[in-house]
C-alpha angles and dihedrals in degrees: 000000000000117000115265116246096222099148118206095050093275128140126214113262124223123248090258094054101043127079101257130201089240088068090055101057095157098056121107089239094056091047091053092050092048090053092049113025091176089067091079090077117089112232112265111250114250099201112132126225099267124214112252108278094005112161113241130187118254133175112211114244129208111287096013118152130186096242092053093047090050091057095045094050092040092239137103137265089240092057092048091051091048090054093046109042092176092066112088117227088234093061115138110183119005121237110261111246096025112141116225143159122243126192106231131202111197121243123186130245099040113179131216121315090212113121115216104191136358117250092239090064094044097058123057091259132155087280088075094058110118096020110136107209094182093049093048094050090047089055092057127078096223129112094260087079105086095011119137132175139162110269134161095353099315143069104258139182121240090256092052090050093050091048093047093052091043090051098047097043092034094233129143113268087213089059092052092048093048091051091050090051095046095047100041113000090249093159098040106035118073094184110026126168113287091249090060091054095045096042106023094166091047098245102137104205120127092221088057097051116137136038096279097049092044091053093047090054094043096045091050092051091047092053091046091056097041097051094038089059090045089056094040091242095119111053103142144023134217112217127218091262093052093259114144124223119189110197116248107257090231092058125116130232097251093053093047090050092050092048089051090048095052092042089058091057111027142063120239097273095047092042091055091046093050095049097042122097089258094051130069090343091065092051090052092047092048090053104037110009131249106336094202091061089054095044113129109172107235103194112068127206119271093019113185131191113241118238110287132184130206113283097246138066125291112271094017120127115217132172121251097227104166129038121200110328138145119317091213129351120001132318127359135042092064092195106133138087128195129216128182129197120240113277139164093224136026132238133073100317126154115259132202091204111108130232109222141198112271090206141357112292151119126265106251097176135020119176140136103323093342135104126168117199111203110207098193090057100229093114094235116112092203091071130067125335118343131176117215116208120192130189095032111158121243087235108106091336111175113258129228111282096026112143112221133188123211110289097014115133121257098176145303131291117257144142093264118128126021119010123318138160096193144020110280144116126251119204132188137168133233130186117198087341097308118120110238114218114242091230129050139047088336096039120171106271115191112176089327095314106129121204123229131182121250133214087285137359116301094019098088132118144239116220129197111180105301096348121096125189116194119209116247131170086212089076091219125168092264089063096050119118130181130213108231128221111290 
């Protein structure tokens, strides 16, 4: 049996151990299914068996790249370029809505072509600006209204928990609320079964009990699936019964992530119900309206990273301690790099070396261990390019609204925020809310140093012309890197 691609180190649960729709008889989803039992069957794909290399029509979607399309259609970048002479070989992201031809080589077991949710409403993009999570929860009769629990060092309301997870993982708060409703009736049921309160996403693990821990688990899995499809690393699923499902090449990242999410939790019948047009989609529509009407593609064509410098002072020598690894959580997106100041001993010791702005910008967020530098200057990290810094000391940490020029200090490295075994700073990039992988066509470029993945997370490299520096937590001389004169 092939290994299951259930990213986030989760195993499928049996029908008896997952929170099934049959246990939630009063939810709108269950009522819809009762009225139309046939709706639990996913539509049968209608893709033909194509001739090898046959050209098929494709409309570019937000965030598409040629290497990823080549993997999904089982072809090559060279063949796609040959069929589309107007696309330059240097293309980064493709313009959403651009028609093109792709040579396809048929692979078996294609799944449904139905798209559940657009990518722009999956990520915490500009489309989420103005959404009032607290107000929306207060307008619903479910138990989330009035719910409080201890989360991330404070007693927080359900709305504060949803917003915190949405912010840190950069996921749509609407998406998280719709999943809570679909899985447990959290917005519609005032007095649900205890299991629905304790495990509102349906992941029955004692260490994930409670709203906050359920959302942490779910958000991490959602990001794993989304960015693994973006990078063409997740192209198929193995279901609980051993059945294989290869994702339709025309699919989008949000749909693939949701299919991966539901496959992790549900048996075959409930998985097919959740991913059908009458499943999770209907819950989302009932709560927030038709998502495809509101779709505003958030990744433009030919996206380029602005000029960035290393995150420490000119002339300073720091160690490159972490190659591409997760931006937040575990697993994809591998968007972050780590740098540590020089020290004679390890551990979480104070440092007088300063963390600096990699570009001109304004501080959009400043919290325990965290600083977000907004490069477009509007103060909203859901728009334009933003740089996320983690493990910034509370000492002299830049405050929200501070205008910084390239190279100006924003704080000191530390172990504050997240998880850390030694003083360092972690940096990652977002564009319009989407995490940008550290490697690839939009690789991290810091003063000409280009990031590359390693054999596993954290063990990547930075390359400048013929020089290669390999990340090492040991902070040895081979991992040292110097910021040049600016």
